N, CA, C and O atoms as a DFTB+ gen file, in Angstrom:
320 C
 N C O
     1  1     -13.123       8.371      36.426
     2  2     -13.087       6.918      36.007
     3  2     -11.815       6.759      35.179
     4  3     -11.258       7.736      34.680
     5  1     -11.397       5.599      35.049
     6  2     -10.237       5.236      34.299
     7  2     -10.422       3.836      33.635
     8  3     -11.245       3.050      34.105
     9  1      -9.713       3.537      32.617
    10  2      -9.881       2.214      31.962
    11  2      -8.410       1.632      31.902
    12  3      -7.422       2.366      31.903
    13  1      -8.354       0.366      31.854
    14  2      -7.157      -0.418      31.791
    15  2      -7.292      -1.266      30.586
    16  3      -8.331      -1.898      30.392
    17  1      -6.260      -1.312      29.742
    18  2      -6.278      -2.185      28.514
    19  2      -5.309      -3.343      28.877
    20  3      -4.139      -3.230      29.241
    21  1      -6.039      -4.493      28.702
    22  2      -5.018      -5.761      28.843
    23  2      -4.778      -6.239      27.502
    24  3      -5.679      -6.616      26.751
    25  1      -3.325      -6.216      27.160
    26  2      -2.939      -6.538      25.842
    27  2      -2.621      -8.012      25.720
    28  3      -2.078      -8.607      26.651
    29  1      -2.955      -8.618      24.572
    30  2      -2.653      -9.960      24.340
    31  2      -1.210     -10.180      23.920
    32  3      -0.458      -9.251      23.624
    33  1      -0.870     -11.444      23.910
    34  2       0.595     -11.594      23.494
    35  2       1.018     -11.170      22.089
    36  3       2.147     -10.805      21.760
    37  1      -0.153     -11.284      21.249
    38  2       0.069     -10.672      19.896
    39  2       0.290      -9.270      19.889
    40  3       1.166      -8.813      19.155
    41  1      -0.475      -8.440      20.699
    42  2      -0.252      -6.955      20.739
    43  2       1.116      -6.667      21.294
    44  3       1.841      -5.821      20.770
    45  1       1.486      -7.387      22.387
    46  2       2.920      -7.156      22.877
    47  2       4.007      -7.471      21.834
    48  3       4.989      -6.742      21.696
    49  1       3.792      -8.624      21.077
    50  2       4.813      -8.870      20.068
    51  2       4.899      -7.852      19.058
    52  3       5.997      -7.440      18.684
    53  1       3.709      -7.373      18.545
    54  2       3.783      -6.260      17.536
    55  2       4.380      -5.018      18.124
    56  3       5.136      -4.338      17.430
    57  1       4.096      -4.675      19.345
    58  2       4.606      -3.451      19.920
    59  2       6.225      -3.455      20.058
    60  3       6.910      -2.443      19.904
    61  1       6.725      -4.719      20.365
    62  2       8.151      -4.890      20.504
    63  2       8.699      -4.944      18.982
    64  3       9.791      -4.434      18.731
    65  1       8.017      -5.497      18.079
    66  2       8.523      -5.377      16.706
    67  2       8.584      -3.956      16.121
    68  3       9.512      -3.623      15.383
    69  1       7.656      -3.180      16.433
    70  2       7.617      -1.822      16.000
    71  2       8.672      -1.003      16.674
    72  3       8.950       0.081      16.161
    73  1       9.278      -1.373      17.732
    74  2      10.361      -0.696      18.345
    75  2      11.711      -1.086      17.789
    76  3      12.712      -0.510      18.216
    77  1      11.812      -2.084      16.808
    78  2      13.103      -2.535      16.385
    79  2      13.687      -1.658      15.270
    80  3      12.906      -1.107      14.495
    81  1      14.867      -1.510      15.154
    82  2      15.613      -0.705      14.140
    83  2      15.057      -1.078      12.789
    84  3      14.802      -0.173      11.995
    85  1      14.843      -2.365      12.456
    86  2      14.362      -2.744      11.052
    87  2      13.091      -2.091      10.772
    88  3      12.938      -1.483       9.713
    89  1      12.091      -2.178      11.717
    90  2      10.790      -1.688      11.540
    91  2      10.904      -0.057      11.287
    92  3      10.295       0.549      10.406
    93  1      11.717       0.460      12.147
    94  2      11.927       2.029      12.048
    95  2      12.372       2.394      10.676
    96  3      11.783       3.250      10.015
    97  1      13.438       1.728      10.239
    98  2      13.939       1.899       8.818
    99  2      12.921       1.672       7.799
   100  3      12.786       2.483       6.883
   101  1      12.179       0.607       7.891
   102  2      11.145       0.386       6.861
   103  2       9.987       1.396       6.945
   104  3       9.384       1.648       5.902
   105  1       9.636       1.974       8.048
   106  2       8.542       2.878       8.140
   107  2       8.969       4.217       7.538
   108  3       8.090       4.999       7.175
   109  1      10.288       4.539       7.405
   110  2      10.585       5.652       6.796
   111  2      10.251       5.741       5.297
   112  3      10.154       6.835       4.742
   113  1      10.073       4.546       4.634
   114  2       9.814       4.495       3.282
   115  2       8.397       4.249       2.923
   116  3       8.032       4.218       1.747
   117  1       7.584       4.073       3.938
   118  2       6.133       3.767       3.783
   119  2       5.466       4.932       3.082
   120  3       4.606       4.612       2.261
   121  1       5.699       6.211       3.251
   122  2       5.023       7.161       2.591
   123  2       5.047       7.036       1.036
   124  3       4.052       7.362       0.388
   125  1       6.159       6.574       0.443
   126  2       6.126       6.294      -0.986
   127  2       5.275       5.248      -1.440
   128  3       4.703       5.358      -2.525
   129  1       5.128       4.205      -0.692
   130  2       4.147       3.144      -1.044
   131  2       2.780       3.642      -0.928
   132  3       1.946       3.413      -1.803
   133  1       2.499       4.380       0.223
   134  2       1.092       4.834       0.352
   135  2       0.705       5.874      -0.658
   136  3      -0.468       5.960      -1.021
   137  1       1.647       6.675      -1.131
   138  2       1.272       7.658      -2.195
   139  2       0.996       6.909      -3.483
   140  3       0.105       7.331      -4.221
   141  1       1.712       5.796      -3.822
   142  2       1.387       5.058      -4.903
   143  2       0.020       4.379      -4.787
   144  3      -0.769       4.339      -5.731
   145  1      -0.195       3.901      -3.704
   146  2      -1.552       3.156      -3.532
   147  2      -2.653       4.130      -3.646
   148  3      -3.683       3.804      -4.237
   149  1      -2.510       5.332      -3.112
   150  2      -3.459       6.434      -3.213
   151  2      -3.800       6.798      -4.576
   152  3      -4.957       7.028      -4.926
   153  1      -2.663       6.856      -5.444
   154  2      -2.828       7.206      -6.913
   155  2      -3.620       6.038      -7.605
   156  3      -4.535       6.281      -8.391
   157  1      -3.250       4.820      -7.298
   158  2      -3.930       3.614      -7.899
   159  2      -5.476       3.641      -7.588
   160  3      -6.305       3.301      -8.432
   161  1      -5.807       4.066      -6.328
   162  2      -7.181       4.063      -5.887
   163  2      -7.934       5.315      -6.321
   164  3      -9.100       5.212      -6.700
   165  1      -7.373       6.383      -6.284
   166  2      -8.166       7.686      -6.556
   167  2      -8.148       8.041      -8.061
   168  3      -9.161       8.469      -8.614
   169  1      -7.114       7.878      -8.638
   170  2      -7.046       8.281     -10.084
   171  2      -7.377       7.135     -11.181
   172  3      -7.842       7.398     -12.291
   173  1      -7.086       5.866     -10.737
   174  2      -7.349       4.828     -11.660
   175  2      -8.267       3.796     -11.321
   176  3      -8.194       2.712     -11.900
   177  1      -9.228       4.041     -10.339
   178  2     -10.312       3.126     -10.043
   179  2      -9.916       1.884      -9.482
   180  3     -10.629       0.917      -9.751
   181  1      -8.806       1.692      -8.672
   182  2      -8.365       0.420      -8.202
   183  2      -9.099       0.230      -6.941
   184  3      -8.909      -0.842      -6.366
   185  1      -9.882       1.059      -6.422
   186  2     -10.675       0.918      -5.088
   187  2     -11.845       0.057      -5.295
   188  3     -12.364      -0.491      -4.322
   189  1     -12.309      -0.110      -6.496
   190  2     -13.558      -0.884      -6.859
   191  2     -13.300      -2.032      -7.735
   192  3     -12.703      -1.827      -8.792
   193  1     -13.665      -3.175      -7.430
   194  2     -13.575      -4.362      -8.279
   195  2     -14.600      -4.165      -9.503
   196  3     -15.786      -3.917      -9.288
   197  1     -14.077      -4.288     -10.788
   198  2     -14.963      -4.129     -11.938
   199  2     -15.646      -5.399     -12.203
   200  3     -16.660      -5.384     -12.901
   201  1     -15.208      -6.466     -11.732
   202  2     -15.789      -7.831     -12.093
   203  2     -15.556      -8.697     -10.823
   204  3     -14.761      -8.382      -9.937
   205  1     -16.330      -9.828     -10.819
   206  2     -16.110     -10.740      -9.683
   207  2     -15.189     -11.768     -10.039
   208  3     -14.914     -12.000     -11.216
   209  1     -14.632     -12.480      -8.949
   210  2     -13.742     -13.576      -9.226
   211  2     -12.236     -13.223      -9.084
   212  3     -11.786     -12.131      -9.430
   213  1     -11.540     -14.155      -8.587
   214  2     -10.093     -13.745      -8.298
   215  2      -9.327     -13.389      -9.651
   216  3      -8.641     -12.378      -9.800
   217  1      -9.554     -14.404     -10.647
   218  2      -8.870     -13.999     -12.023
   219  2      -9.158     -12.620     -12.493
   220  3      -8.227     -11.931     -12.910
   221  1     -10.395     -12.151     -12.461
   222  2     -10.838     -10.820     -12.939
   223  2     -10.173      -9.734     -12.079
   224  3      -9.713      -8.717     -12.597
   225  1     -10.126      -9.975     -10.710
   226  2      -9.469      -8.985      -9.895
   227  2      -8.041      -8.910     -10.120
   228  3      -7.491      -7.809     -10.072
   229  1      -7.328     -10.050     -10.381
   230  2      -5.917     -10.037     -10.722
   231  2      -5.708      -9.360     -12.127
   232  3      -4.740      -8.624     -12.321
   233  1      -6.541      -9.600     -12.998
   234  2      -6.394      -8.885     -14.311
   235  2      -6.618      -7.375     -14.079
   236  3      -5.869      -6.581     -14.649
   237  1      -7.511      -6.977     -13.353
   238  2      -7.737      -5.466     -13.120
   239  2      -6.483      -4.999     -12.482
   240  3      -5.949      -3.994     -12.952
   241  1      -5.936      -5.614     -11.450
   242  2      -4.714      -5.194     -10.824
   243  2      -3.634      -5.071     -11.867
   244  3      -2.972      -4.035     -11.916
   245  1      -3.434      -5.985     -12.636
   246  2      -2.258      -6.036     -13.620
   247  2      -2.428      -4.937     -14.533
   248  3      -1.480      -4.178     -14.734
   249  1      -3.604      -4.760     -15.142
   250  2      -3.794      -3.605     -16.117
   251  2      -3.666      -2.319     -15.535
   252  3      -3.072      -1.427     -16.141
   253  1      -4.207      -2.126     -14.324
   254  2      -4.036      -0.864     -13.671
   255  2      -2.617      -0.436     -13.363
   256  3      -2.194       0.699     -13.585
   257  1      -1.921      -1.416     -12.841
   258  2      -0.491      -1.232     -12.547
   259  2       0.337      -0.949     -13.707
   260  3       1.231      -0.102     -13.693
   261  1      -0.001      -1.743     -14.818
   262  2       0.566      -1.483     -16.141
   263  2       0.425      -0.083     -16.633
   264  3       1.397       0.559     -17.032
   265  1      -0.887       0.425     -16.600
   266  2      -1.119       1.682     -17.012
   267  2      -0.396       2.834     -16.039
   268  3      -0.031       3.854     -16.625
   269  1      -0.194       2.762     -14.801
   270  2       0.370       3.652     -13.981
   271  2       1.843       3.495     -14.306
   272  3       2.504       4.533     -14.298
   273  1       2.437       2.399     -14.581
   274  2       3.902       2.251     -14.912
   275  2       4.156       2.951     -16.295
   276  3       5.122       3.705     -16.404
   277  1       3.374       2.737     -17.276
   278  2       3.517       3.391     -18.527
   279  2       3.382       4.886     -18.430
   280  3       4.010       5.613     -19.200
   281  1       2.554       5.381     -17.473
   282  2       2.385       6.834     -17.245
   283  2       3.680       7.336     -16.707
   284  3       4.113       8.424     -17.086
   285  1       4.313       6.609     -15.854
   286  2       5.625       7.008     -15.076
   287  2       6.713       6.994     -16.255
   288  3       7.488       7.943     -16.372
   289  1       6.749       6.001     -17.041
   290  2       7.675       5.836     -18.063
   291  2       7.668       6.986     -19.061
   292  3       8.722       7.490     -19.451
   293  1       6.501       7.384     -19.459
   294  2       6.254       8.533     -20.377
   295  2       6.728       9.782     -19.676
   296  3       7.359      10.620     -20.320
   297  1       6.472       9.952     -18.445
   298  2       6.949      11.112     -17.677
   299  2       8.380      11.208     -17.747
   300  3       8.926      12.265     -18.065
   301  1       9.089      10.045     -17.437
   302  2      10.581      10.003     -17.423
   303  2      11.132      10.334     -18.783
   304  3      12.088      11.100     -18.903
   305  1      10.507       9.736     -19.860
   306  2      11.006      10.012     -21.228
   307  2      10.910      11.472     -21.599
   308  3      11.797      12.048     -22.229
   309  1       9.820      12.036     -21.193
   310  2       9.532      13.527     -21.616
   311  2      10.498      14.528     -20.728
   312  3      10.632      15.711     -21.041
   313  1      11.080      14.009     -19.726
   314  2      12.017      14.851     -18.884
   315  2      13.302      14.948     -19.473
   316  3      14.068      15.806     -19.034
   317  1      13.717      14.090     -20.540
   318  2      15.013      14.107     -20.940
   319  2      15.112      15.058     -22.039
   320  3      16.196      15.260     -22.585
């Protein structure tokens, strides 16, 4: 048996985009962003909303990112 996948125009557009030099260049830097997102989620509880509502979620995001940035600043200061 075999299967044939019929791709939509959106799939074909995305496939062509992923073959562009711009996409290839940006993909090289993705690991840095993914590592930071993983830290936010695993070490700082960013994977679960603490309260409901858009404002509360934005507040949680801002405070979590602030804490991670402060941690990074302290690391850089201590390296000097």
